[in-house]
C-alpha positions in Angstrom: 4.7 5.4 -17.0 7.4 7.0 -14.3 7.9 10.3 -15.9 4.9 11.5 -14.8 5.4 10.4 -11.5 8.9 11.9 -10.7 7.0 15.1 -10.7 5.2 14.3 -8.0 7.3 12.1 -5.9 11.0 11.1 -5.8 10.1 7.4 -5.0 7.8 5.2 -7.2 5.7 3.3 -4.6 4.3 0.1 -6.1 2.8 -3.4 -5.8 5.4 -6.7 -5.9 4.3 -7.1 -9.4 6.9 -4.5 -10.3 9.9 -5.9 -8.4 11.2 -6.7 -12.0 15.1 -6.0 -13.0 13.7 -3.6 -15.6 11.0 -1.6 -13.3 14.3 -0.9 -11.1 16.5 -0.3 -13.5 14.2 2.5 -14.9 13.8 3.6 -11.3 17.3 4.3 -11.0 17.2 5.9 -14.3 15.4 8.6 -13.9 16.4 8.6 -10.2 13.4 7.4 -8.8 13.7 5.6 -5.5 11.5 1.8 -6.0 10.2 1.3 -2.5 8.3 -2.1 -4.0 8.1 -4.9 -1.4 10.9 -7.5 -2.0 9.7 -10.7 -4.0 12.6 -12.8 -2.3 10.4 -16.1 -3.1 10.9 -16.0 -7.0 14.2 -18.2 -8.1 16.9 -15.6 -8.8 16.1 -13.4 -5.7 14.5 -9.7 -5.4 15.6 -7.0 -8.5 15.9 -4.3 -4.8 19.5 -4.2 -3.4 21.0 -3.6 -0.4 21.1 0.3 -1.3 17.4 0.7 -0.9 16.5 -1.9 1.9 19.2 -0.1 3.8 17.1 3.2 4.5 14.7 3.9 7.3 12.4 5.0 4.5 12.3 2.1 3.2 11.5 -0.1 5.9 8.8 3.1 7.3 6.9 2.5 3.7 6.6 -0.8 4.2 5.0 -0.9 7.6 3.0 2.4 6.0 1.6 -0.6 2.5 1.2 -3.1 5.3 -1.5 -0.3 7.3 -3.0 0.4 3.9 -3.6 -3.1 3.5 -5.0 -3.8 6.0 -7.8 -1.4 5.9 -8.9 -1.9 2.5 -9.1 -6.3 2.9 -11.2 -5.2 5.8 -13.3 -3.3 3.3 -13.3 -6.3 1.0 -14.1 -8.9 3.5 -16.2 -7.0 6.1 -17.7 -4.1 4.4 -18.5 -6.4 1.7 -16.5 -4.1 -0.8 -15.3 -6.8 -3.0 -18.6 -6.6 -5.5 -20.2 -3.8 -5.2 -23.8 -4.5 -5.3 -24.8 -0.6 -6.3 -24.7 1.2 -9.5 -23.5 5.0 -9.6 -20.8 6.8 -8.4 -22.9 8.5 -6.5 -24.2 5.6 -4.3 -20.6 3.4 -4.5 -18.5 7.2 -3.2 -21.1 7.4 -0.3 -21.0 3.5 0.6 -17.1 3.7 0.5 -17.4 6.4 2.3 -20.0 5.0 5.1 -17.4 2.0 5.3 -14.2 3.8 5.6 -16.0 5.6 8.4 -16.9 1.7 10.4 -13.4 1.4 9.7 -12.4 3.9 12.0 -14.8 3.7 14.6 -14.0 -0.4 14.4 -10.1 1.1 14.8 -10.7 3.2 17.4 -12.2 0.8 19.7 -9.4 -1.6 19.7 -7.2 1.6 20.3 -9.0 2.3 23.3 -9.4 -1.5 24.0 -5.6 -1.6 24.6 -4.9 1.4 25.8 -7.8 0.8 29.0 -5.8 -0.9 31.7 -6.4 -4.3 33.0 
């Protein structure tokens, strides 16, 4: 799986379910930095050690992940995209684009509100 990804990127950005010793070992074997979220609540701790966490790129990657997850969370709950009510790729693509535009407008409103001094 990672052999194809390695050609495109040097780090494997994945979800928390990939924080396993086997996945991290395979990433390191093919010289890919595993940028997965640490699962510190698991018995035995996380497979991601200080070699990865100490770098600034890991911290930046986790902050970017949070921002992206917020967007998809908004789309699922507020824009009602958890269960799409339309059929066909053209309609679903249009709904997704419209919902993303609405999210951008909401985000711009919130950014402008925080930038204006009271």
